[in-house]
C-alpha positions as CSV (number, residue, x, y, z in Angstrom):
1,X,-23.1,12.2,1.9
2,X,-24.7,10.7,4.9
3,X,-24.2,7.1,6.0
4,X,-26.1,4.8,8.3
5,X,-24.1,4.0,11.3
6,X,-24.4,0.7,13.0
7,X,-22.9,-0.8,16.1
8,X,-20.5,-3.7,15.6
9,X,-20.3,-6.8,17.9
10,X,-18.0,-5.0,20.3
11,X,-19.5,-1.5,19.8
12,X,-17.9,1.2,17.8
13,X,-19.0,2.6,14.5
14,X,-19.4,0.7,11.3
15,X,-19.0,2.5,8.0
16,X,-20.4,0.9,4.8
17,X,-17.7,0.5,2.2
18,X,-16.8,3.8,0.6
19,X,-19.0,5.9,2.9
20,X,-18.1,9.3,4.3
21,X,-16.7,9.6,7.8
22,X,-19.4,9.8,10.4
23,X,-18.9,11.6,13.7
24,X,-18.5,8.8,16.2
25,X,-17.3,7.6,19.5
26,X,-13.7,7.0,18.6
27,X,-13.7,3.7,16.8
28,X,-14.5,3.7,13.0
29,X,-14.7,0.6,10.8
30,X,-14.5,0.4,7.0
31,X,-16.2,-2.8,5.9
32,X,-15.1,-5.0,2.9
33,X,-13.6,-2.3,0.7
34,X,-13.2,-2.6,-3.0
35,X,-10.4,-1.3,-5.3
36,X,-10.4,2.4,-5.3
37,X,-7.3,3.3,-7.3
38,X,-4.8,1.9,-9.7
39,X,-1.4,3.6,-9.4
40,X,2.0,2.7,-10.9
41,X,1.1,-1.0,-11.6
42,X,-0.5,-1.5,-8.2
43,X,-4.2,-1.9,-7.3
44,X,-5.3,-0.4,-4.0
45,X,-8.3,-1.2,-1.9
46,X,-10.0,1.7,-0.1
47,X,-8.3,1.9,3.2
48,X,-8.2,4.3,6.2
49,X,-6.8,7.8,5.9
50,X,-7.5,11.4,6.6
51,X,-10.1,11.5,3.9
52,X,-12.5,9.0,5.4
53,X,-11.8,8.6,9.1
54,X,-10.0,11.9,9.9
55,X,-6.7,10.2,10.7
56,X,-4.0,12.8,11.5
57,X,-0.7,10.8,11.2
58,X,-1.5,7.4,9.6
59,X,-3.0,5.8,6.5
60,X,-3.4,2.1,5.7
61,X,-4.8,0.0,2.9
62,X,-4.2,-3.3,0.9
63,X,-2.1,-3.3,-2.2
64,X,-2.2,-5.9,-5.0
65,X,0.5,-6.3,-7.6
66,X,-0.7,-8.4,-10.5
67,X,1.4,-11.3,-11.9
68,X,4.6,-10.1,-13.5
69,X,3.8,-6.4,-12.8
70,X,6.3,-3.8,-11.7
71,X,5.7,-0.7,-9.6
72,X,8.1,1.8,-11.2
73,X,10.8,3.4,-9.1
74,X,9.6,6.0,-6.6
75,X,10.4,7.8,-3.3
76,X,8.2,8.4,-0.3
77,X,8.9,12.0,0.7
78,X,9.0,12.6,4.5
79,X,7.0,9.5,5.5
80,X,7.8,6.0,6.6
81,X,6.1,2.9,5.1
82,X,5.5,-0.6,6.5
83,X,4.4,-3.6,4.6
84,X,3.1,-7.0,5.6
85,X,3.2,-9.5,2.7
86,X,0.0,-11.6,2.8
87,X,0.5,-13.5,-0.5
88,X,3.1,-13.9,-3.1
89,X,6.8,-13.2,-3.7
90,X,8.2,-9.7,-4.4
91,X,11.5,-8.2,-5.1
92,X,12.5,-4.6,-4.1
93,X,15.4,-2.9,-5.9
94,X,16.4,0.0,-3.7
95,X,18.9,2.6,-2.8
96,X,21.0,4.8,-5.0
97,X,20.5,3.8,-8.6
98,X,18.5,0.8,-7.3
99,X,21.6,-1.3,-6.9
100,X,20.5,-3.2,-3.7
101,X,18.0,-6.1,-3.8
102,X,15.8,-7.8,-1.3
103,X,13.3,-10.6,-1.9
104,X,10.3,-11.1,0.3
105,X,7.5,-13.7,0.6
106,X,4.2,-14.1,2.4
107,X,4.7,-13.6,6.2
108,X,7.5,-11.0,5.8
109,X,7.4,-7.5,7.3
110,X,9.2,-4.6,5.6
111,X,10.1,-1.1,6.7
112,X,11.0,1.6,4.1
113,X,12.6,4.7,5.5
114,X,11.6,8.1,4.0
115,X,13.5,9.1,0.9
116,X,14.7,5.6,-0.1
117,X,14.3,5.0,-3.8
118,X,12.7,1.6,-4.6
119,X,11.1,-0.3,-7.4
120,X,8.8,-3.3,-6.8
121,X,8.6,-6.5,-8.9
122,X,6.1,-9.3,-8.6
123,X,8.3,-12.4,-9.1
124,X,5.4,-14.6,-10.3
125,X,3.9,-14.9,-13.7
126,X,0.7,-16.4,-12.3
127,X,0.1,-15.1,-8.7
128,X,-0.7,-11.7,-7.2
129,X,1.4,-10.1,-4.5
130,X,-1.0,-8.9,-1.8
131,X,0.3,-6.7,1.1
132,X,-1.1,-4.6,3.9
133,X,0.5,-1.1,3.6
134,X,0.8,1.4,6.5
135,X,2.1,4.9,6.1
136,X,3.1,7.6,8.5
137,X,1.2,10.0,6.3
138,X,-2.6,10.5,6.7
139,X,-2.8,11.7,3.0
140,X,-2.0,8.3,1.5
141,X,-1.5,9.4,-2.1
142,X,0.5,12.6,-1.5
143,X,4.2,12.9,-1.2
144,X,5.3,10.2,-3.6
145,X,7.8,11.2,-6.4
146,X,9.2,9.2,-9.4
147,X,12.8,8.1,-9.3
148,X,15.1,7.7,-12.3
149,X,18.0,5.3,-11.8
150,X,21.1,6.1,-13.8
151,X,21.7,2.5,-14.7
152,X,19.1,0.1,-16.1
153,X,17.9,-2.8,-13.8
154,X,18.4,-6.4,-14.8
155,X,15.3,-7.8,-16.4
156,X,13.4,-10.2,-14.1
157,X,11.7,-13.1,-15.7
158,X,8.6,-14.0,-13.5
159,X,8.5,-17.6,-12.5
160,X,5.4,-19.8,-13.1
C-alpha cells in the first residue's frame, strides 16, 4: 500500500489514518484514527506501533471501556504499561487473586509493572472510560495472557 505523504505545519510526515508506514525523515504522524480492534471488553483506536511506524520499543493508542464494561483479568508479559485517564472512573483489581483495589478518575496516571495480574471495571453505567495507553512493547497486541483468580471478585454495580 502506498500513501501520500504531506508535510505538517512544523514539518515531518503525515500519515492518513490507517495508512502504511512511509519512509520518512524521522517524524511520523497518524491522523484522527478510528477503532481498529475490540479486545476483552475494550475498544482501541489505531495507534502507533511496530506495524505502522516501525517503532522498536514502544506502542501507544487510545482505549475506550464502555459503560459498565469489564476487561477480564490478564497479565502483560515482559512489558510495562502506562495509562493516562482522559475521561471516566475506573477500578483496577490487581495482584495475587486480584485482592488489591485502586480507583482512578480523569487526570490520573497509572503504571502497571510487567506480570501484575489486573482486571479493569468501568464504574459508570452511563459514561465511557477513555485512556491513553503506552506500552514498552512495540507489538501492542502480543504478550498478554489471561489470568484466573482463585477467588471471585465482588460484583461492582456501575453508578449512574
